[in-house]
C-alpha positions in Angstrom: -0.1 -0.1 0.1 3.0 1.9 0.2 4.6 2.2 -2.7 0.9 2.5 -4.5 -0.1 5.6 -2.3 2.2 8.2 -4.7 0.4 7.3 -7.3 -2.6 8.0 -6.0 -1.7 11.2 -5.0 -0.9 12.6 -8.2 -3.6 10.8 -10.2 -6.1 12.9 -8.1 -7.7 16.0 -10.1 -6.3 19.1 -9.1 -8.8 20.6 -7.2 -8.9 18.0 -4.4 -4.8 18.2 -4.5 -5.3 22.5 -3.9 -7.5 21.5 -1.3 -5.4 18.9 0.4 -2.4 21.7 0.2 -4.3 24.1 1.8 -5.4 21.8 4.4 -1.9 21.1 5.6 -1.4 24.5 5.2 -3.5 25.9 7.5 -2.8 22.8 9.8 0.8 24.0 9.8 -0.6 27.1 10.4 -2.9 26.6 13.2 -1.1 23.2 14.9 1.5 24.8 17.9 5.1 24.5 16.7 6.0 22.7 19.7 6.1 19.7 21.0 4.3 20.9 24.8 1.8 22.3 23.1 0.5 20.1 21.2 0.6 18.2 24.0 -1.7 20.7 26.5 -3.5 21.2 23.1 -4.6 17.6 22.5 -5.2 17.4 26.0 -7.8 20.9 26.2 -9.8 20.2 23.0 -11.1 16.5 25.0 -11.1 18.3 27.6 -13.4 20.9 26.4 -15.9 19.3 24.0 -16.4 16.6 26.8 -17.0 19.6 29.2 -19.8 20.7 27.1 -21.3 17.3 26.2 -21.3 16.9 30.2 -22.9 20.3 30.7 -25.4 19.6 28.1 -26.4 16.5 28.9 -25.9 16.2 33.0 -27.0 20.7 33.8 -29.6 20.2 30.7 -31.4 17.3 32.1 -31.9 18.3 35.7 -32.5 21.8 35.4 -35.3 20.4 33.8 -36.6 17.9 35.7 -36.2 20.0 38.7 -38.1 23.0 37.3 -40.6 21.0 35.5 -41.3 19.7 39.5 -41.1 23.3 40.6 -43.7 24.7 38.5 -45.8 21.7 39.4 -46.1 22.1 42.8 -46.8 26.0 42.3 -49.6 25.3 39.7 -50.8 23.0 42.0 -51.0 24.6 45.2 -52.4 27.7 43.0 -54.8 24.9 41.5 -56.3 23.7 44.7 -56.2 27.4 46.9 -58.8 28.4 43.8 -61.3 26.0 44.3 -60.7 25.8 47.8 -62.2 29.7 47.5 -64.6 29.0 45.4 -66.0 26.0 46.7 -66.1 29.0 50.5 -67.0 31.6 49.1 -67.8 33.5 52.3 -65.0 36.0 53.2 -64.2 34.8 56.6 -63.3 31.5 55.1 -61.2 33.1 52.0 -59.2 35.0 54.5 -58.3 31.9 56.3 -58.0 29.8 53.3 -54.9 32.4 51.7 -53.5 32.4 55.1 -53.2 28.8 55.8 -52.2 28.1 51.7 -49.3 31.0 52.0 -48.3 29.5 55.9 -48.2 26.0 54.9 -46.7 26.7 50.9 -44.5 29.8 51.5 -46.5 32.3 49.4 -48.4 35.2 49.6 -51.7 35.2 48.6 -53.6 38.1 48.8 -57.4 38.1 46.5 -58.0 42.1 45.1 -61.9 41.8 44.2 -63.3 43.7 41.8 -59.7 44.4 40.3 -58.7 42.8 36.6 -55.2 41.9 34.5 -54.7 42.8 31.2 -52.3 40.9 30.3 -51.5 37.2 30.0 -48.8 34.6 29.5 -45.6 36.0 30.9 -43.0 39.6 30.8 -39.6 37.4 31.0 -38.6 34.6 29.3 -36.1 32.8 31.8 -35.8 29.7 29.9 -36.7 26.4 30.8 -37.9 27.4 33.8 -41.3 29.6 32.1 -41.4 28.0 29.7 -42.5 24.9 32.7 -44.8 27.5 35.1 -46.7 28.9 31.9 -47.4 26.0 31.0 -48.6 24.1 34.1 -50.3 27.2 35.3 -52.3 26.7 32.0 -53.5 23.4 32.4 -54.4 23.1 35.8 -56.2 26.5 36.2 -59.3 27.5 34.8 -59.1 30.9 34.1 -55.7 33.7 32.9 -52.9 33.9 34.0 -49.9 36.0 34.2 -46.2 35.5 35.7 -44.9 38.7 36.5 -40.5 38.2 37.1 -40.0 41.7 36.5 -42.2 43.5 39.5 -39.4 42.0 42.4 -36.0 41.0 42.2 -35.7 38.1 43.9 -39.5 37.2 43.7 -42.0 36.6 40.7 -45.5 38.0 40.9 -48.2 35.4 39.6 -51.4 37.1 39.0 -55.2 35.3 38.7 -58.0 36.0 37.2 -61.2 34.6 39.0 -65.0 35.5 38.5 -64.6 38.1 41.6 -61.2 39.9 41.0 -57.1 38.8 40.8 -55.7 36.6 42.9 -52.0 37.5 43.5 -48.6 35.1 44.9 -45.7 36.4 45.3 -43.2 33.4 46.1 -40.0 33.2 46.0 -37.7 33.0 42.5 -35.6 30.6 44.5 -38.7 29.0 44.7 -38.5 27.8 41.4 -35.2 28.8 40.3 -32.3 26.8 40.8 -28.6 26.9 41.4 -27.7 29.6 38.7 -26.5 28.0 35.8 -23.4 30.6 35.5 -22.3 28.8 39.0 -22.9 25.7 38.1 -20.3 26.3 34.4 -17.8 28.2 36.7 -17.6 24.8 39.6 -17.2 22.9 36.5 -14.7 24.9 34.6 -12.2 26.0 37.2 -12.4 22.2 38.0 -11.4 21.7 34.8 -8.8 24.0 34.5 -6.9 23.1 37.6 -6.6 19.5 36.4 -5.5 20.3 33.6 -2.8 22.9 34.9 -2.0 20.1 36.7 -1.3 18.0 33.5 0.9 20.6 32.0 3.4 20.7 35.1 3.8 17.2 34.5 3.3 17.4 30.4 6.1 20.2 31.1 8.2 17.6 33.1 8.4 15.1 30.3 9.4 17.3 27.7 12.1 18.9 29.2 13.4 15.4 29.4 13.1 15.2 25.7 14.4 18.9 24.8 17.3 17.9 27.5 18.2 14.2 25.4 17.9 17.4 21.6 20.1 19.9 23.3 23.0 16.9 23.6 22.2 15.8 20.5 22.5 18.7 18.8 25.9 19.5 20.5 27.4 16.0 20.3 25.9 16.4 16.7 28.3 19.6 16.5 31.5 17.8 17.7 31.1 19.2 21.8 31.8 16.8 24.0 28.7 16.4 26.5 28.2 15.2 29.6 25.4 11.4 29.5 22.0 13.0 29.4 20.1 11.4 33.4 17.6 9.3 32.1 13.8 10.8 33.5 10.8 10.9 32.4 8.4 8.6 31.0 9.6 5.2 30.2 10.4 5.7 26.7 11.8 8.8 27.3 14.1 7.0 29.7 15.2 4.3 26.9 16.0 7.4 24.4 18.1 8.9 26.8 19.7 5.6 27.3 20.4 4.9 24.0 21.2 7.7 22.9 24.1 7.8 26.5 25.3 4.4 24.2 25.4 5.5 21.2 27.6 8.4 22.4 29.6 5.8 24.2 30.0 4.5 20.8 30.7 7.0 18.6 33.4 8.3 21.0 35.1 4.7 21.1 35.4 4.3 17.5 36.5 7.9 16.8 39.3 7.2 19.5 40.4 4.2 18.7 40.6 5.8 14.9 42.2 8.1 15.8 44.6 5.7 18.0 45.3 3.5 15.0 46.0 7.1 12.8 48.3 7.7 15.1 50.8 4.4 15.9 50.5 4.2 11.9 53.7 6.4 11.0 55.1 4.5 14.7 54.9 1.0 13.0 55.6 1.4 9.5 58.8 3.3 10.8 61.2 0.3 12.2 60.4 -1.6 8.6 60.9 1.7 6.8 64.3 2.6 8.5 65.4 -1.3 7.6 64.0 -0.9 4.3 66.3 2.4 3.5 69.1 1.0 5.7 69.1 -2.2 3.1 69.3 -0.3 0.2 71.9 2.2 1.4 74.1 -0.4 1.8 73.6 -1.8 -1.5 76.8 -1.7 -4.5 76.3 1.8 -6.1 79.2 0.6 -9.1 80.6 -2.7 -10.1 79.5 -5.7 -10.4 77.7 -7.5 -8.5 77.3 -11.0 -7.9 73.4 -11.4 -7.5 73.5 -14.2 -4.7 75.6 -11.7 -2.8 72.6 -9.3 -2.7 70.1 -12.3 -2.0 69.6 -12.4 2.3 69.4 -8.1 1.6 66.2 -8.5 -1.1 65.3 -11.6 1.4 65.3 -9.0 3.8 63.6 -6.6 2.1 60.7 -8.9 1.3 60.6 -9.3 4.4 59.9 -6.1 5.7 58.0 -5.3 2.9 55.4 -8.7 4.4 55.5 -6.9 7.3 54.3 -3.5 6.4 51.4 -5.6 3.5 50.6 -7.2 7.0 50.1 -4.2 9.1 48.9 -1.9 6.2 45.9 -4.9 5.7 45.4 -4.8 10.3 44.9 -1.6 9.7 42.7 -1.4 7.2 40.5 -3.9 9.0 40.5 -2.4 11.7 38.9 0.7 10.1 36.7 -1.4 7.2 33.9 -3.1 9.9 32.0 -5.2 8.8 28.8 -3.6 8.8 28.3 -4.2 5.2 27.5 -7.6 5.9 23.6 -8.7 6.6 22.9 -10.9 10.0 22.2 -14.8 9.0 21.6 -17.2 11.6 24.5 -19.3 12.2 25.3 -22.7 13.8 27.8 -22.3 16.9 29.0 -25.2 16.5 30.5 -24.6 12.7 31.9 -21.8 14.0 34.0 -23.8 16.8 35.5 -26.2 14.0 36.4 -23.8 11.7 38.3 -22.5 14.3 40.0 -25.9 15.8 40.6 -27.0 12.3 43.0 -23.5 11.4 44.8 -24.1 15.6 45.8 -27.4 14.4 46.8 -26.5 11.2 49.2 -24.2 12.5 50.3 -26.9 15.3 47.9 -26.3 18.1 46.2 -28.0 20.5 42.7 -27.1 20.5 39.8 -29.0 20.6 35.4 -28.4 21.6 33.6 -28.6 25.5 30.3 -28.7 26.3 28.0 -26.8 23.4 24.8 -26.8 25.9 22.3 -27.3 23.9 24.2 -29.1 21.1 22.2 -26.9 18.2 23.0 -23.4 19.6 22.5 -21.1 17.5 23.6 -17.1 16.4 22.0 -14.6 15.0 24.8 -12.2 13.5 27.2 -11.3 10.0 28.8 -15.0 10.0 32.6 -13.7 9.0 32.3 -11.0 10.7 31.7 -13.7 14.2 34.5 -15.5 12.1 36.9 -13.2 12.6 36.5 -12.7 16.0 36.8 -16.2 17.1 40.2 -15.8 14.8 41.6 -13.6 16.5 41.0 -14.2 20.3 42.3 -18.0 19.4 45.2 -16.4 17.2 45.6 -14.4 20.1 45.2 -17.4 22.7 47.6 -19.1 20.7 50.6 -17.2 21.2 51.1 -17.8 24.7 49.2 -20.9 25.0 49.4 -24.7 24.2 46.1 -25.4 24.3 43.2 -24.1 23.4 38.7 -24.6 24.5 35.9 -23.5 22.9 33.2 -23.9 24.6 28.9 -22.0 24.7 26.0 -22.2 26.8 22.8 -20.5 25.9 21.3 -17.9 29.1 18.2 -16.2 29.7 18.3 -13.1 27.6 21.9 -13.9 26.1 24.4 -16.8 24.7 28.2 -17.2 26.4 30.7 -18.1 23.8 34.0 -18.9 26.2 37.7 -19.2 24.8 39.9 -20.8 27.4 43.6 -21.1 27.3 46.7 -22.8 30.0 48.9 -19.9 29.2 49.7 -18.4 32.8 46.9 -15.8 32.3 46.3 -11.8 32.1 46.8 -9.0 34.7 43.4 -8.1 36.2 45.1 -4.5 35.7 45.3 -5.5 31.8 41.9 -7.0 31.4 40.6 -3.7 30.1 43.6 -2.6 28.4 44.5 -6.0 26.2 40.8 -5.1 24.2 42.9 -1.5 23.1 44.0 -1.4 19.8 48.6 -1.9 19.6 48.1 -3.7 23.1 49.9 -6.8 22.0 53.1 -6.6 24.2 56.0 -8.2 23.1 54.5 -11.6 21.0 54.1 -10.0 17.8 51.6 -8.5 15.7 50.1 -5.2 15.3 47.5 -5.0 18.7 44.3 -4.9 16.2 43.1 -8.4 17.4 41.3 -8.0 20.2 40.4 -4.1 19.3 38.9 -5.5 16.0 37.2 -8.1 18.3 35.8 -6.0 20.7 33.9 -3.7 17.9 32.2 -6.6 15.9 30.8 -7.9 19.2 30.2 -3.9 20.4 28.7 -3.6 16.5 26.4 -6.8 17.7 24.7 -5.4 20.8 26.8 -7.9 23.0 30.4 -7.3 24.8 33.8 -8.9 25.2 35.9 -9.6 28.7 38.6 -11.0 30.1 39.1 -13.7 33.3 40.7 -16.3 34.5 39.6 -19.7 32.7 39.5 -23.1 34.1 42.7 -24.3 32.3 44.7 -21.9 34.6 44.8 -19.9 31.8 43.1 -17.1 30.4 39.7 -16.9 29.0 38.1 -15.3 26.4 33.9 -14.9 27.1 31.4 -13.3 25.0 28.7 -12.8 25.3 25.7 -12.1 22.4 21.8 -11.6 22.6 19.9 -14.2 22.3 
């Protein structure tokens, strides 16, 4: 599908492509450029939508139910009072009915005999409260009514036109009105804002760790030395910081080793070049020279050239690395057999020890791993007479061991032997173990030196399982 998406975009009609470009341009302009701004926007928009929906659903239903109940109760009280006034027409009974109804309901009722209403309905639209009250009055009261919301600030005055006059009912506004809408909105918005600010502080801390990582990467890319980043923040950010620190260490080690190699090239080549210069200077300049007399000098010069070729090949191999080869699954026993055969050809005693399990395999670049084993066993051959190779599988790693019966390595030198040009006095360029460590690090593993069961040294190679 990914291969087809560009062609589908190109085949879109011009208006569609123009609209798509316009939409992308608008999105780029509207969206914040910083990660913190986008994270806050991602959190703010759903929160705002949730608050609006909650306000509409909860408060709308709550207001409707409560207002209907309050207005229905008041309309019923007025209707019952009117029925009693009609049933008991004497002035004394009417006065007692009005006082008792007012005392029981909390309303102030007054009958103005001979008066008349000049209007009906309501003079103020207060949403569902006003609508419900007018509707309930019309449904329960047989005579015209008028609801006056403006006569008093905290009261509502209801007038009912009866055959004998106007019944005036004064009720506290709180009897009909629930808590103000703005108060509920302020409470909901305020609590949401506080929670949003708390979330923003946490997001800021996460973004601060990302900014610190980006700053360190920028400085490191400019060639400036940076201190390791302290992993902090979310798990993904911690992993990124740890990965950056490891990458930084590998690059620094890579640069340091290559710099050391370049500095050592002139030093190591100076000795054979000096011998060549002296040999050429000692050759006869004139007269007849017997070819047989020159054979020793020629042989020495050829030996110096071979030594320089060996050194240069080692330098080039160290500088090239093994990055172009693709990983594959390799049997550990096959790797060991190749190394043992090569050792036996050179007259060394070599054997394969235990491999647990017998069909143990590793995933890596085959030629590179063969080169690691060749360098390690060649180093062991120069220091010992017997070499044993073994392997085992751990929970998350695979361990390869190369043991010898030599004199071992002092604990203070077990790290330095993996540095370039640490060959000692046994010959070689001193790059074999350094190359081996580079290759193992490239495979995500590590290599170390410890005391072996044969009395000599043990090279332990750890590869990811």
